[in-house]
N, C-alpha and C positions, 0 to 999 in steps of 0.2 A: 305577481305579488308574495313576498316571501314574509312570513307572519307565523311569529311566536306567541302562542295561547298558553296562559299560566294561572293559576289561583290556588289556592287552599285547598284541602281534601274537603270535598263535598260540595264544590263552589258550583258545579257541574259542568269542569272541563270536558270529558269525554265527548257530551251529548253536544256542545256549542260547537267543538272544532270539527266533528263531522258536518255539521248543518253549516259551519261558515266555510268549510272546504268545499261541498259540494257547489255553495254560490258563488266563491270566487272561481270556481273552475280549476282548483288546484288539487294536490292530493292533500289529504289528512294523514299524516306521517306521526306517528305514534311510537316513542323510546321502547315501550313495551312490547308493541308487535315487532318490530325490527328484530330487537333480541331473543324474541322467541322463532321468529322467520330465519335469523342467521345461527341458531344453535340447530335449527330442523333441517337447515341446507347442507351442514359438514363442511363448510367453508372455512375457508383458515382462521378469518373475525370470530365464526362461530365457535371455534375449536379453542380460541384464547378463551373467549366469556365463557364457556363449562368450566374452563379450569376453576373459575371463581365462586361461580353459581353452586355448581354442585360440592363445592366445598365452604358454603354459606358467608363465604368473604365479600365484602363490596368491591362492584367493579371500577377500578381506576380511572378517574374522570380522564386521563389521556384516551384510554381503550373504549368508554363509553363516546369520547367526542370521534373518535376515529371510524366507529361502527356507524354515528348516524351521519357524520360527513358521506361514508361511501354508499350511503342509500340515497343521502340528497344528489348524489352523481347520476342519478340514473336518468333514460331519457325521458319520464313521466314528470320528471320536477324540473324541467327545461324552462316552463313558462311561470314556476313559481312552489309553495308549499307552503302546506300550515304546521307547524311542529307542536305536538301536546305531549308532556312528558319530558321535556329535555328542551334548555338546562334547566337543572335542577339545585346546581352551586353557583357562585360566583367563578370559580376556577372553571368550570364548564363554558360559563359565559363566554369569559375571557379566549378560553381554547377556540370556542365556535368562532369569535370575531375574527382569529389570525386565522384559522383556515378560511372561511368568507374571504378575509382579505386576501390571501393566496390563490383563491380561484376568480378575484375580479367581482366578486357577490357584494351585496348589502341587503341588510335584513331592511321591509318598511317601514312595519310598524310590531308593537308587542302588547297584545292585548292582555291587559290584567282584571282578571276578576275579582271583583274586593267584596268580601263576604264575613261581618264580623263571628267571631268564634261562638257564643250563644247561639246565634242563629243556626250555624254550620252542627252545633251538637243538637238543637231540635230536626234540624232537615235531617239528619243522619239516624237518630234513635229511631223515627219512624220508618227507616226503608225495612223492605219485607223483600225476600227473593224466593223464586223456586227450586228448589233443588235440584229437580227432574229436566224441567224444561228450559230454566233459566230468566224466566219472568220478571219483571219486578215492577214492584208496588208501594205505595206510602201509604200508612195509616191514615194522614190528614188529606192529601193532593191528590192520591191516585188509590183509592179504598179498590180493594177485589168485590165482587158481586157479595161471595159469603165470607166472612171475618173468618181469616186465617189458611181459607182456599184457594188455591190458583185458576184463576179463570180458563186457563189454555188447557191444562190437565188434569185439575182434580187433584195434584200434589197437596201436602200441608206446606205452606210457607216458611220460611224461617228467618231469622236475624244474621247476619252475618259477624262474625268475631269483628272484623273490622270495623261494624258499626255500633258496636258497645260502648258506653261512654267512656269508662278507663282505655280502650283502645284508641277513640277519637283524642282523647285531651293527650296522648301520647304523639301521635302525631300530628296534632299540632304544635306540641312542641317543638319536633324534629323541624317542620315546614318554617316556622321561627327563627329558628337556629342556622338552615342551610339555604333556605329558597327565598325566605322573604328578603334577604340583602338584593335579588333583584330588581326588585322595586327602585332603590334609589341609582341603581347603577344605570337603570334602561331610561330612569328618568332623567339622568344628567345626559345623556344621547339625545333626550328628546324624539325615542320611540315610542314610549308609555302613551298607551288608550287605557284610562282607569274604566272599568264599568262596574256598574253597580248589578251584583248577580243576588237580591232580592227580589225575587219574584217568579212567575213560573217562567217554565223555558222558554214558551214564545215571547214573552217581554222582554226575559233578558236576550233572547237573540236579536230582538230587532234593535235593543241599544248595542250588541257587537256588531251588527252591518253599520248602525250609524259611526260608531265610533272609525269605523274601516272605509266609510265613503260610501257602503254599496248599500244599492237602492232596492 
C-alpha cells in the first residue's frame, strides 16, 4: 500500500506515521530523514541539496521530488511506503503524480490529520523536551514525575522555540498558504481520508487504521 500522511504542525504526523508504517508493513519514509541521509552520504543528490541548505535557501520543488522519488525506488519500498512530510505544496504533489505515472505506480490513500488551530496552539504550548536525552513530555497529557525534570536523566525540561505561541502561529500561517491546498487536490482525486486528530495518540491511531481499512 502507498500512503501519504499529512496535516498541520502539531497534529501528530510523526507519531502516527511510524505506527501506521509498522502496521502496514511498509517503510515510514520521512522527507526530513531522506534529506539528512542524502547529505550525509555524499551522493550527487546530497551535494545538490547541500548547495541550497547551506546557503539558507528553499530546496526547489523539482529537486525535492527527485530526492524523494529516488528513495521510493529502493527495494524496501517495493511493496509500498508511507510518506510523511512530502508533498508539502501543490507543485510537489503534481510533480509526484507525474513521477508515479512514469513509474506506473499510483497512490492508494492520502490520510489528512484534521485538527483545529486553537487545539494545535494548546497542544504545542504544553510540550516540553529534555535537552540532554531528547525525551518528550506534555504539561497536561504526559507529565514528568517531578515538575520540570526529565524522568529518564534528571535534566531540566525546556520548551522548544518551535512550540512558542508566536512561532506556532507563523508555522500555521505557512501551512495554510502552502500545504492546506492539498486537501482539495487529493479530495478531487478521491484519495483523501479525513481523520479527527483531536484525542490521545491511541484514539487517533485507531481512526487512522480504520480509515485505511486496517484491522
